[in-house]
C-alpha positions in Angstrom: 0.0 0.0 0.0 2.8 2.4 0.9 4.6 1.6 -2.4 1.3 2.3 -4.3 0.9 5.6 -2.5 4.4 6.6 -3.4 3.8 5.7 -7.0 0.7 7.8 -7.1 2.5 10.8 -5.6 5.3 10.4 -8.1 2.9 10.3 -11.0 1.1 13.4 -9.8 4.3 15.2 -9.4 5.4 14.2 -12.9 2.1 15.5 -14.3 2.5 18.8 -12.5 6.0 19.2 -13.7 5.1 18.2 -17.2 2.7 21.2 -17.5 5.2 24.0 -17.4 7.7 21.8 -19.3 5.1 21.4 -22.1 4.7 25.1 -22.4 8.5 25.7 -22.4 9.1 23.2 -25.2 6.0 24.0 -27.2 5.9 24.2 -30.2 8.2 21.6 -31.4 7.1 21.8 -35.1 5.0 24.1 -37.3 1.6 25.0 -36.1 -1.4 24.7 -38.4 -4.2 27.3 -38.0 -7.3 25.8 -39.8 -9.6 28.4 -41.2 -13.2 27.3 -42.1 -13.6 30.0 -44.8 -12.2 30.6 -48.3 -9.1 32.8 -48.8 -9.6 36.5 -49.1 -12.3 37.3 -46.6 -12.0 39.2 -43.3 -11.5 36.1 -41.2 -8.9 34.7 -43.6 -7.0 38.0 -43.6 -7.2 38.2 -39.8 -5.9 34.6 -39.5 -2.9 35.3 -41.7 -2.0 38.4 -39.7 -2.2 36.4 -36.4 -0.2 33.6 -38.0 2.6 36.0 -39.0 2.8 37.6 -35.6 2.6 34.2 -33.7 5.4 32.8 -35.8 7.7 35.5 -34.4 6.6 34.8 -30.9 6.5 31.0 -30.9 9.6 30.5 -33.0 7.9 28.0 -35.3 6.0 28.7 -38.6 2.3 29.1 -38.1 0.6 28.0 -41.3 -2.9 28.9 -42.4 -4.9 26.1 -44.0 -8.3 27.0 -45.5 -10.9 24.2 -45.2 -14.2 25.9 -46.1 -17.5 24.1 -46.6 -20.6 22.6 -44.8 -21.2 25.7 -42.7 -17.6 25.6 -41.2 -18.2 22.0 -40.0 -15.5 20.4 -42.3 -12.8 22.5 -40.5 -14.3 22.0 -37.1 -14.5 18.3 -37.4 -10.9 18.1 -38.7 -9.5 20.0 -35.7 -11.7 18.1 -33.2 -10.0 14.9 -34.4 -6.5 16.3 -34.5 -3.8 15.4 -31.9 -4.3 17.4 -28.7 -0.8 18.9 -28.7 -1.4 22.5 -29.7 0.0 22.0 -33.2 -3.4 22.1 -34.9 -5.7 24.9 -34.1 -9.1 26.1 -35.4 -10.1 29.7 -36.1 -13.6 29.1 -34.7 -16.6 31.2 -35.6 -20.1 31.6 -34.1 -21.2 28.7 -36.2 -19.1 26.3 -34.1 -21.8 26.3 -31.4 -24.8 27.1 -33.7 -24.3 24.2 -36.2 -25.5 21.4 -33.8 -28.9 23.1 -33.6 -29.0 23.9 -37.3 -27.9 20.7 -39.0 -29.3 17.2 -38.6 -25.9 15.7 -38.4 -22.8 17.3 -36.8 -19.8 15.1 -36.0 -18.4 17.1 -33.1 -19.5 18.5 -29.8 -18.7 22.2 -29.5 -18.1 22.0 -25.8 -16.6 18.5 -25.2 -14.3 18.3 -28.3 -12.5 21.7 -28.0 -10.3 23.6 -25.6 -11.0 27.3 -25.9 -7.9 29.5 -26.2 -9.3 33.0 -26.7 -12.2 34.7 -28.3 -10.2 37.0 -30.5 -12.7 39.4 -32.0 -16.3 40.2 -32.6 -17.5 40.9 -36.2 -19.2 44.3 -36.3 -22.8 43.7 -37.6 -25.3 46.4 -38.2 -29.0 46.9 -38.7 -29.8 48.9 -41.9 -33.0 49.8 -43.6 -33.9 51.1 -47.1 -34.2 54.9 -47.1 -37.9 54.6 -48.0 -38.6 53.2 -44.5 -39.6 56.2 -42.2 -37.5 55.1 -39.3 -34.5 56.9 -37.9 -33.9 54.5 -35.0 -34.8 51.1 -33.8 -37.9 52.2 -31.8 -39.4 53.8 -34.9 -38.6 50.8 -37.0 -40.4 48.5 -34.5 -43.4 50.8 -34.5 -43.5 50.9 -38.3 -43.3 47.1 -38.6 -46.1 46.7 -36.1 -48.2 49.2 -38.1 -47.4 47.5 -41.4 -47.5 43.7 -40.7 -46.1 41.4 -43.4 -44.9 44.3 -45.5 -41.2 44.1 -44.7 -38.7 41.7 -46.3 -35.3 41.2 -44.8 -32.4 39.6 -46.6 -29.7 37.4 -45.2 -26.5 35.9 -46.6 -28.0 32.4 -46.4 -30.4 30.3 -44.3 -29.0 29.6 -40.9 -26.3 32.2 -41.1 -25.7 34.8 -38.4 -27.5 37.5 -40.4 -30.6 35.2 -40.7 -30.6 34.4 -37.0 -30.0 38.0 -35.9 -33.2 39.0 -37.8 -35.2 36.1 -36.3 -34.0 37.2 -32.8 -35.2 40.7 -33.7 -38.6 39.3 -34.7 -38.9 37.4 -31.4 -37.8 40.2 -29.1 -39.7 43.0 -30.9 -42.8 40.9 -31.5 -42.9 41.5 -35.2 -42.8 39.4 -38.3 -40.5 40.2 -41.2 -40.3 37.8 -44.2 -36.9 36.1 -44.8 -35.3 36.1 -48.2 -32.0 34.2 -48.2 -29.2 35.0 -50.7 -25.9 33.5 -51.5 -23.8 36.2 -50.0 -24.0 39.8 -48.9 -23.4 41.4 -52.4 -26.7 40.2 -54.1 -28.7 40.9 -50.9 -27.4 44.5 -50.8 -28.1 44.9 -54.5 -31.8 44.1 -53.8 -31.7 46.2 -50.7 -30.6 49.2 -52.6 -33.2 48.4 -55.3 -36.0 48.4 -52.7 -36.9 44.7 -52.9 -35.7 44.4 -49.3 -36.6 46.8 -46.5 -34.4 45.6 -43.6 -31.1 43.8 -43.3 -28.6 42.7 -40.7 -25.2 42.6 -42.2 -21.4 42.9 -41.6 -20.4 46.5 -41.5 -17.4 45.6 -43.7 -19.8 45.0 -46.6 -22.5 47.5 -45.8 -20.2 50.4 -44.9 -19.7 51.8 -48.4 -23.5 51.9 -49.0 -24.1 53.5 -45.7 -21.6 56.2 -46.5 -23.3 56.8 -49.9 -26.7 57.1 -48.3 -28.1 54.1 -50.2 -29.0 52.3 -47.0 -29.6 53.9 -43.6 -27.7 52.7 -40.5 -29.8 52.3 -37.4 -27.7 50.4 -34.9 -25.0 47.8 -34.1 -26.1 44.4 -32.9 -23.8 44.0 -29.9 -24.5 44.6 -26.2 -22.0 47.5 -26.1 -21.2 50.0 -28.8 -18.6 49.0 -31.3 -15.0 50.2 -31.1 -15.2 50.8 -34.9 -18.6 52.7 -34.7 -18.6 54.5 -31.3 -21.2 57.0 -32.3 -23.7 54.3 -33.5 -26.1 53.1 -30.8 -26.8 49.5 -30.1 -30.2 47.9 -31.0 -30.9 47.6 -27.3 -30.2 51.2 -26.3 -32.0 52.6 -29.4 -35.4 51.0 -28.9 -35.3 47.2 -28.2 -34.0 46.4 -24.7 -32.8 42.8 -24.3 -31.6 42.4 -27.9 -28.0 41.3 -28.3 -26.2 39.4 -31.1 -22.4 39.1 -31.4 -20.9 37.2 -34.3 -17.4 36.2 -33.1 -14.1 34.7 -34.2 -11.8 32.8 -31.8 -9.0 30.3 -31.5 -9.7 26.8 -30.1 -7.5 23.7 -29.8 -8.6 20.0 -29.7 -9.9 18.8 -26.3 -7.3 17.5 -23.9 -4.6 19.9 -25.2 -2.4 20.5 -22.1 -3.6 23.5 -20.1 0.0 24.9 -20.1 0.0 24.9 -23.9 -3.4 26.5 -24.0 -2.2 29.2 -21.6 1.0 29.8 -23.6 -1.1 30.3 -26.8 -3.4 32.6 -25.0 -0.6 34.7 -23.6 1.1 35.1 -26.9 -2.2 36.0 -28.6 -2.8 38.7 -26.1 0.6 40.3 -26.9 -0.2 40.1 -30.6 -3.6 41.8 -30.1 -1.9 44.7 -28.3 0.2 45.7 -31.3 -1.0 49.0 -32.8 -0.7 47.7 -36.4 -2.9 44.7 -35.5 -5.5 46.9 -33.9 -5.6 49.2 -37.0 -5.9 46.2 -39.3 -8.7 44.7 -37.3 -10.6 47.9 -37.3 -10.3 48.2 -41.1 -11.7 44.6 -41.4 -14.8 45.5 -39.3 -13.5 43.6 -36.3 -13.5 44.6 -32.6 -10.8 43.0 -30.5 -11.9 40.9 -27.5 -9.0 38.7 -26.4 -10.6 37.1 -23.3 -9.3 34.2 -21.2 -9.9 30.5 -21.9 -12.4 30.1 -19.1 -14.2 33.3 -20.1 -14.4 32.1 -23.7 -15.7 28.7 -22.6 -18.4 30.2 -20.4 -19.5 32.5 -23.3 -19.6 29.6 -25.8 -21.9 27.6 -23.5 -24.3 30.5 -23.2 -24.2 31.3 -26.9 -25.1 27.7 -27.8 -28.2 27.8 -25.6 -29.2 31.2 -26.9 -29.1 30.4 -30.6 -30.6 27.0 -30.1 -33.8 28.6 -28.8 -33.8 31.1 -31.7 -33.4 28.3 -34.2 -36.1 26.2 -32.5 -38.6 29.1 -32.3 -38.0 30.2 -35.9 -37.8 26.7 -37.4 -34.6 27.6 -39.2 -32.7 24.8 -40.8 -29.7 24.6 -43.1 -30.3 21.2 -44.5 
């Protein structure tokens, strides 16, 4: 019994010692950052910027590999099954936690199969209306929608996307009913918005911004709980007429479950230093991204809440992606 006790103590001591050691030796080879989107978009550009800066800090190449498709599930499943050593990471998006409620078959668990590193940024999304709509703020829009039932169409960049679910959350919180028209991307939706076929749209500021500046669509609010770092003078949906509304599309870094905590913490710490760099801050702002940079445990708690929130919206709206 005494020998067994000594053996247990020795194993525990070795495990504790191995944590810091893992962080000190990590990484031992190139790190792959898997991006679930095609090259060229804001998330891809952000990933390459992070990879370049992390390369300098980690001492090993950080390679971006694009694996788009299936609503980001191809990339997510790939990383979920990767070796839990910190050498394969996922640039996760809001869809990581939304997909299980949206698709009939998902081959990963967003909580059990990943180790959150840091929620890197939120994607600035805005509520815009066609100039013909007599609403200068969210409160006036809700009043107009209630006075004109079934007369408003809203566009999204696809069924089950964040822009679709944000509008359905708006319908639910405001007690209104706008008709959904899905598109294959923001550009065709904005074309119809400008043409008057759509009255309302939730969209990324990065794509709507030029049309807002030209007066072709009217900006009412940002969707987040707090005002955006990129649009500090634009009110939130909640503060401008719809208390309780909050929607925050996000991007973050996660590793496979069972990645050593010391490695996760090392990645987190290096990411925080990268996010403090002035050039990085400026680039994020130009991409329509607000930096978050929270801790692993904060990211994990947010993810669990986000899953529950959007599962309810999906159930109530009947949204499906397949």
